[in-house]
DRENNUVEX-569131 format. One record per residue (C-alpha): residue number from 1; residue in one letter; x, y, z. Coordinates in pm, whole numbers. Layout:
residues N
+-----+----+--------+--------+--------+
!   i ! aa !   east !  north !     up !
+-----+----+--------+--------+--------+
! NUM !  A !      X !      Y !      Z !
...
+-----+----+--------+--------+--------+
END
This chain:
residues 304
+-----+----+--------+--------+--------+
!   i ! aa !   east !  north !     up !
+-----+----+--------+--------+--------+
!   1 !  M !  10489 !   9966 !  -8011 !
!   2 !  A !  10304 !   9647 !  -8177 !
!   3 !  F !  10484 !   9503 !  -8457 !
!   4 !  R !  10295 !   9563 !  -8791 !
!   5 !  V !  10270 !   9248 !  -9001 !
!   6 !  P !  10321 !   9297 !  -9378 !
!   7 !  S !   9978 !   9329 !  -9562 !
!   8 !  L !   9846 !   9043 !  -9757 !
!   9 !  S !   9859 !   9234 ! -10094 !
!  10 !  S !  10229 !   9314 ! -10012 !
!  11 !  L !  10281 !   8939 !  -9973 !
!  12 !  R !  10104 !   8828 ! -10271 !
!  13 !  A !  10301 !   9054 ! -10472 !
!  14 !  F !  10628 !   8971 ! -10357 !
!  15 !  E !  10544 !   8579 ! -10375 !
!  16 !  A !  10420 !   8624 ! -10745 !
!  17 !  A !  10741 !   8823 ! -10843 !
!  18 !  A !  10944 !   8590 ! -10680 !
!  19 !  A !  10778 !   8279 ! -10885 !
!  20 !  H !  10839 !   8467 ! -11224 !
!  21 !  L !  11119 !   8693 ! -11156 !
!  22 !  N !  10910 !   8947 ! -11391 !
!  23 !  L !  10703 !   9213 ! -11287 !
!  24 !  R !  10486 !   9216 ! -11600 !
!  25 !  R !  10394 !   8841 ! -11526 !
!  26 !  A !  10358 !   8878 ! -11153 !
!  27 !  A !  10129 !   9151 ! -11232 !
!  28 !  A !   9926 !   8968 ! -11506 !
!  29 !  D !   9879 !   8662 ! -11239 !
!  30 !  L !   9705 !   8927 ! -10983 !
!  31 !  Y !   9508 !   9122 ! -11221 !
!  32 !  V !   9712 !   9467 ! -11128 !
!  33 !  T !   9963 !   9690 ! -11299 !
!  34 !  E !  10337 !   9653 ! -11283 !
!  35 !  S !  10365 !   9973 ! -11095 !
!  36 !  A !  10110 !   9834 ! -10828 !
!  37 !  V !  10350 !   9534 ! -10795 !
!  38 !  S !  10639 !   9747 ! -10760 !
!  39 !  R !  10525 !   9989 ! -10507 !
!  40 !  Q !  10394 !   9694 ! -10309 !
!  41 !  I !  10738 !   9511 ! -10308 !
!  42 !  A !  10905 !   9870 ! -10221 !
!  43 !  T !  10679 !   9881 !  -9930 !
!  44 !  L !  10756 !   9553 !  -9812 !
!  45 !  E !  11131 !   9616 !  -9850 !
!  46 !  S !  11093 !   9943 !  -9653 !
!  47 !  Q !  10925 !   9770 !  -9368 !
!  48 !  L !  11150 !   9469 !  -9322 !
!  49 !  G !  11467 !   9676 !  -9349 !
!  50 !  V !  11571 !   9422 !  -9595 !
!  51 !  Q !  11642 !   9396 !  -9991 !
!  52 !  L !  11447 !   9129 ! -10135 !
!  53 !  F !  11545 !   9187 ! -10511 !
!  54 !  H !  11846 !   9273 ! -10710 !
!  55 !  R !  11717 !   9485 ! -10992 !
!  56 !  V !  11959 !   9501 ! -11313 !
!  57 !  N !  11812 !   9623 ! -11636 !
!  58 !  Q !  11459 !   9565 ! -11546 !
!  59 !  R !  11562 !   9170 ! -11447 !
!  60 !  L !  11484 !   9074 ! -11118 !
!  61 !  T !  11671 !   8826 ! -10900 !
!  62 !  L !  11638 !   8706 ! -10532 !
!  63 !  T !  11867 !   8823 ! -10260 !
!  64 !  P !  11974 !   8562 ! -10018 !
!  65 !  A !  11728 !   8706 !  -9779 !
!  66 !  G !  11477 !   8725 ! -10060 !
!  67 !  K !  11502 !   8341 ! -10126 !
!  68 !  L !  11457 !   8242 !  -9763 !
!  69 !  Y !  11168 !   8471 !  -9726 !
!  70 !  S !  11009 !   8350 ! -10084 !
!  71 !  R !  10995 !   7993 !  -9936 !
!  72 !  Q !  10845 !   8114 !  -9608 !
!  73 !  V !  10579 !   8326 !  -9768 !
!  74 !  R !  10491 !   8071 ! -10011 !
!  75 !  E !  10416 !   7810 !  -9737 !
!  76 !  T !  10231 !   8055 !  -9522 !
!  77 !  L !  10016 !   8155 !  -9821 !
!  78 !  R !   9965 !   7806 !  -9922 !
!  79 !  K !   9839 !   7729 !  -9565 !
!  80 !  L !   9628 !   8024 !  -9556 !
!  81 !  Q !   9437 !   7929 !  -9862 !
!  82 !  R !   9399 !   7563 !  -9756 !
!  83 !  D !   9262 !   7685 !  -9415 !
!  84 !  T !   9034 !   7930 !  -9596 !
!  85 !  L !   8885 !   7655 !  -9799 !
!  86 !  D !   8863 !   7413 !  -9494 !
!  87 !  I !   8643 !   7671 !  -9338 !
!  88 !  M !   8444 !   7760 !  -9640 !
!  89 !  A !   8348 !   7388 !  -9727 !
!  90 !  H !   8278 !   7282 !  -9362 !
!  91 !  E !   8170 !   7580 !  -9180 !
!  92 !  G !   8440 !   7496 !  -8923 !
!  93 !  S !   8345 !   7120 !  -8899 !
!  94 !  G !   8508 !   6815 !  -9052 !
!  95 !  G !   8842 !   6882 !  -9226 !
!  96 !  I !   9048 !   6842 !  -9511 !
!  97 !  V !   9332 !   6598 !  -9581 !
!  98 !  E !   9590 !   6635 !  -9841 !
!  99 !  L !   9710 !   6284 !  -9925 !
! 100 !  A !  10010 !   6182 ! -10185 !
! 101 !  C !   9950 !   5849 ! -10317 !
! 102 !  L !  10108 !   5591 ! -10562 !
! 103 !  P !   9871 !   5655 ! -10885 !
! 104 !  T !   9793 !   5289 ! -10951 !
! 105 !  L !   9729 !   5229 ! -10594 !
! 106 !  A !   9498 !   5520 ! -10557 !
! 107 !  V !   9303 !   5387 ! -10867 !
! 108 !  E !   9284 !   5039 ! -10779 !
! 109 !  W !   9308 !   4992 ! -10414 !
! 110 !  L !   9222 !   5301 ! -10241 !
! 111 !  I !   8940 !   5474 ! -10422 !
! 112 !  P !   8718 !   5181 ! -10455 !
! 113 !  R !   8720 !   5163 ! -10086 !
! 114 !  L !   8649 !   5538 ! -10024 !
! 115 !  P !   8277 !   5517 ! -10017 !
! 116 !  D !   8320 !   5324 !  -9703 !
! 117 !  F !   8529 !   5602 !  -9560 !
! 118 !  Y !   8274 !   5869 !  -9668 !
! 119 !  A !   8014 !   5669 !  -9515 !
! 120 !  R !   8185 !   5693 !  -9171 !
! 121 !  H !   8317 !   6035 !  -9194 !
! 122 !  P !   8099 !   6244 !  -9422 !
! 123 !  Q !   8227 !   6578 !  -9302 !
! 124 !  V !   8607 !   6501 !  -9396 !
! 125 !  V !   8719 !   6560 !  -9739 !
! 126 !  L !   9037 !   6354 !  -9834 !
! 127 !  N !   9202 !   6486 ! -10148 !
! 128 !  L !   9444 !   6258 ! -10358 !
! 129 !  T !   9742 !   6360 ! -10568 !
! 130 !  A !   9921 !   6119 ! -10746 !
! 131 !  R !  10305 !   6098 ! -10640 !
! 132 !  S !  10547 !   5821 ! -10716 !
! 133 !  D !  10863 !   5977 ! -10564 !
! 134 !  V !  10955 !   5950 ! -10187 !
! 135 !  F !  10965 !   6333 ! -10038 !
! 136 !  L !  11009 !   6535 !  -9744 !
! 137 !  F !  10721 !   6684 !  -9643 !
! 138 !  D !  10868 !   7031 !  -9560 !
! 139 !  G !  10763 !   7278 !  -9838 !
! 140 !  T !  10482 !   7080 !  -9936 !
! 141 !  D !  10086 !   7091 !  -9849 !
! 142 !  F !  10064 !   6719 !  -9789 !
! 143 !  D !   9948 !   6597 !  -9452 !
! 144 !  A !  10023 !   6238 !  -9531 !
! 145 !  A !  10166 !   5986 !  -9813 !
! 146 !  I !  10166 !   5632 !  -9881 !
! 147 !  H !  10479 !   5529 !  -9992 !
! 148 !  F !  10649 !   5183 ! -10116 !
! 149 !  G !  10976 !   5066 !  -9981 !
! 150 !  E !  11144 !   5053 !  -9614 !
! 151 !  P !  10996 !   5215 !  -9301 !
! 152 !  H !  11267 !   5451 !  -9279 !
! 153 !  Y !  11170 !   5819 !  -9363 !
! 154 !  P !  11370 !   6106 !  -9222 !
! 155 !  G !  11138 !   6356 !  -8986 !
! 156 !  A !  10820 !   6137 !  -9052 !
! 157 !  R !  10637 !   5816 !  -8889 !
! 158 !  A !  10570 !   5546 !  -9097 !
! 159 !  D !  10259 !   5301 !  -9021 !
! 160 !  P !  10273 !   4973 !  -9230 !
! 161 !  L !   9971 !   4872 !  -9442 !
! 162 !  F !  10038 !   4591 !  -9636 !
! 163 !  P !  10349 !   4393 !  -9807 !
! 164 !  E !  10358 !   4324 ! -10171 !
! 165 !  E !  10402 !   4017 ! -10388 !
! 166 !  S !  10445 !   4025 ! -10778 !
! 167 !  V !  10295 !   3794 ! -10991 !
! 168 !  P !  10319 !   3758 ! -11387 !
! 169 !  V !  10001 !   3854 ! -11576 !
! 170 !  C !   9902 !   3866 ! -11946 !
! 171 !  H !   9595 !   3872 ! -12158 !
! 172 !  P !   9408 !   3514 ! -12168 !
! 173 !  D !   9496 !   3470 ! -12535 !
! 174 !  Y !   9845 !   3572 ! -12525 !
! 175 !  F !   9985 !   3224 ! -12546 !
! 176 !  G !   9702 !   3118 ! -12806 !
! 177 !  G !   9485 !   2951 ! -12562 !
! 178 !  R !   9791 !   2710 ! -12457 !
! 179 !  K !   9694 !   2545 ! -12090 !
! 180 !  R !  10014 !   2452 ! -11972 !
! 181 !  I !  10294 !   2740 ! -11978 !
! 182 !  R !  10616 !   2693 ! -11842 !
! 183 !  P !  10829 !   2964 ! -11671 !
! 184 !  A !  11074 !   2938 ! -11993 !
! 185 !  D !  10782 !   3025 ! -12207 !
! 186 !  I !  10773 !   3330 ! -12053 !
! 187 !  A !  11145 !   3392 ! -12058 !
! 188 !  G !  11097 !   3375 ! -12433 !
! 189 !  A !  10797 !   3598 ! -12439 !
! 190 !  E !  10788 !   4012 ! -12473 !
! 191 !  L !  10834 !   4086 ! -12101 !
! 192 !  L !  10694 !   4458 ! -11961 !
! 193 !  H !  10887 !   4650 ! -11714 !
! 194 !  L !  10810 !   4912 ! -11460 !
! 195 !  S !  11104 !   5139 ! -11521 !
! 196 !  T !  11187 !   5190 ! -11173 !
! 197 !  R !  11216 !   4827 ! -11120 !
! 198 !  Q !  11466 !   4747 ! -11365 !
! 199 !  F !  11574 !   4397 ! -11233 !
! 200 !  E !  11263 !   4277 ! -11116 !
! 201 !  W !  11204 !   4040 ! -11398 !
! 202 !  E !  11554 !   3897 ! -11351 !
! 203 !  Q !  11476 !   3820 ! -11000 !
! 204 !  W !  11172 !   3640 ! -11104 !
! 205 !  M !  11348 !   3448 ! -11329 !
! 206 !  R !  11605 !   3320 ! -11090 !
! 207 !  L !  11301 !   3231 ! -10833 !
! 208 !  A !  11137 !   3043 ! -11135 !
! 209 !  G !  11464 !   2851 ! -11177 !
! 210 !  V !  11513 !   3011 ! -11526 !
! 211 !  E !  11883 !   3058 ! -11653 !
! 212 !  D !  12076 !   3210 ! -11939 !
! 213 !  V !  11785 !   3454 ! -12019 !
! 214 !  N !  11806 !   3812 ! -12082 !
! 215 !  A !  11544 !   3941 ! -11856 !
! 216 !  M !  11621 !   4295 ! -11919 !
! 217 !  R !  11473 !   4306 ! -12275 !
! 218 !  G !  11111 !   4452 ! -12336 !
! 219 !  T !  10939 !   4777 ! -12304 !
! 220 !  R !  10935 !   4998 ! -11998 !
! 221 !  Y !  10678 !   5210 ! -11850 !
! 222 !  D !  10645 !   5457 ! -11562 !
! 223 !  H !  10366 !   5328 ! -11396 !
! 224 !  H !  10199 !   5016 ! -11296 !
! 225 !  S !   9888 !   5123 ! -11468 !
! 226 !  M !  10072 !   5140 ! -11789 !
! 227 !  V !  10214 !   4769 ! -11745 !
! 228 !  I !   9856 !   4646 ! -11679 !
! 229 !  A !   9705 !   4840 ! -11963 !
! 230 !  A !   9990 !   4681 ! -12195 !
! 231 !  A !   9923 !   4310 ! -12058 !
! 232 !  R !   9556 !   4379 ! -12122 !
! 233 !  A !   9629 !   4495 ! -12493 !
! 234 !  K !   9844 !   4168 ! -12541 !
! 235 !  L !  10164 !   4342 ! -12574 !
! 236 !  G !  10331 !   4117 ! -12343 !
! 237 !  I !  10373 !   3983 ! -12001 !
! 238 !  G !  10385 !   4204 ! -11697 !
! 239 !  L !  10502 !   4163 ! -11355 !
! 240 !  V !  10300 !   4326 ! -11093 !
! 241 !  P !  10184 !   4363 ! -10730 !
! 242 !  R !   9900 !   4101 ! -10718 !
! 243 !  F !   9658 !   4354 ! -10531 !
! 244 !  L !   9653 !   4570 ! -10821 !
! 245 !  V !   9531 !   4328 ! -11073 !
! 246 !  E !   9309 !   4120 ! -10838 !
! 247 !  R !   8992 !   4239 ! -11027 !
! 248 !  Y !   9109 !   4161 ! -11372 !
! 249 !  L !   9214 !   3839 ! -11271 !
! 250 !  N !   8861 !   3752 ! -11098 !
! 251 !  E !   8669 !   3898 ! -11405 !
! 252 !  G !   8896 !   3685 ! -11647 !
! 253 !  E !   9063 !   3982 ! -11834 !
! 254 !  L !   9392 !   3871 ! -11732 !
! 255 !  V !   9554 !   3554 ! -11617 !
! 256 !  M !   9853 !   3431 ! -11459 !
! 257 !  P !  10027 !   3197 ! -11682 !
! 258 !  V !  10264 !   3077 ! -11424 !
! 259 !  P !  10121 !   3092 ! -11065 !
! 260 !  L !  10458 !   3207 ! -10900 !
! 261 !  A !  10421 !   3499 ! -10680 !
! 262 !  M !  10744 !   3695 ! -10598 !
! 263 !  P !  10747 !   3841 ! -10230 !
! 264 !  S !  10892 !   4205 ! -10205 !
! 265 !  S !  11143 !   4306 !  -9971 !
! 266 !  G !  10953 !   4639 !  -9933 !
! 267 !  G !  10601 !   4709 !  -9827 !
! 268 !  Y !  10365 !   5007 !  -9823 !
! 269 !  Y !  10331 !   5252 !  -9562 !
! 270 !  L !  10123 !   5553 !  -9445 !
! 271 !  V !  10377 !   5849 !  -9381 !
! 272 !  Y !  10325 !   6155 !  -9219 !
! 273 !  P !  10537 !   6433 !  -9040 !
! 274 !  E !  10690 !   6343 !  -8708 !
! 275 !  M !  10670 !   6691 !  -8538 !
! 276 !  Q !  10345 !   6805 !  -8720 !
! 277 !  P !  10020 !   6787 !  -8487 !
! 278 !  V !   9795 !   6544 !  -8625 !
! 279 !  S !   9438 !   6703 !  -8658 !
! 280 !  D !   9095 !   6536 !  -8630 !
! 281 !  A !   9073 !   6483 !  -8973 !
! 282 !  M !   9390 !   6315 !  -9044 !
! 283 !  S !   9327 !   6078 !  -8721 !
! 284 !  R !   9026 !   5962 !  -8902 !
! 285 !  V !   9173 !   5899 !  -9219 !
! 286 !  R !   9497 !   5686 !  -9029 !
! 287 !  E !   9250 !   5490 !  -8838 !
! 288 !  W !   9026 !   5418 !  -9149 !
! 289 !  L !   9351 !   5323 !  -9362 !
! 290 !  L !   9497 !   5111 !  -9114 !
! 291 !  E !   9182 !   4914 !  -9046 !
! 292 !  S !   9113 !   4876 !  -9426 !
! 293 !  A !   9465 !   4758 !  -9483 !
! 294 !  S !   9418 !   4514 !  -9206 !
! 295 !  E !   9100 !   4364 !  -9374 !
! 296 !  F !   9266 !   4325 !  -9694 !
! 297 !  V !   9575 !   4129 !  -9568 !
! 298 !  R !   9327 !   3888 !  -9380 !
! 299 !  A !   9130 !   3844 !  -9689 !
! 300 !  T !   9439 !   3808 !  -9900 !
! 301 !  Q !   9559 !   3563 !  -9666 !
! 302 !  A !   9218 !   3357 !  -9662 !
! 303 !  R !   9242 !   3317 ! -10044 !
! 304 !  A !   9595 !   3188 ! -10017 !
+-----+----+--------+--------+--------+
END
């Protein structure tokens, strides 16, 4: 006798109940009654021959088997949703790529280049999600990510995009129009820090030959975009990757008071699962990103 796969309605009821551990909230999510959710879960448990929930005083807790199954069902339903949207949006052609990206890099570097990508690949949709953390792909919907760091990501391939160098930037009027600014002048100014790079200013001061300075003082921000905005608002001097502020420097909204760039030991990488088949859409995104990054590196070197 052929194995009977659980119905989609029972799997959705189980996934909602596992997420909320509350039948009333699960029912509200699904626009059905509590009794309907309860019946679907009972049917699923009967079909599996496994208890998925402990029920104590109308409270739900997942059994060990329920915890494992809930993760698997959640991933399956998410993939089914993505595949369905893909077919609906493109009638079987093209594809959707889910890319996690550092937020400021997405705004200042990637998105301005997307018109070129869509001109070449109009049938591919590239969805962007801001993620600053390095993560494993298991349990996520992402096809790839752009990370900063070293090229070692467990269970994933890492294609190098470009290196990084950080430069000090501030508003043109921050030093009152003075033309000659020394590294020691920066040491006495308000320093703007990226919270995840607490020692970067200290390293820059050492590179600039400035000693006996408290480079840890100043305000901290979660994202480079915040550091850039603070520098543009005359709140201090930020130390940021040069490629993120290139247009502000070209337009005169920011200046480099001291033209000393600090190379980083890390770089930017396109990271994607090692064991997962690469779709045609993902291949197109990868090829375009590598080409765009290569052109960017050549242009940067030509200006140096």
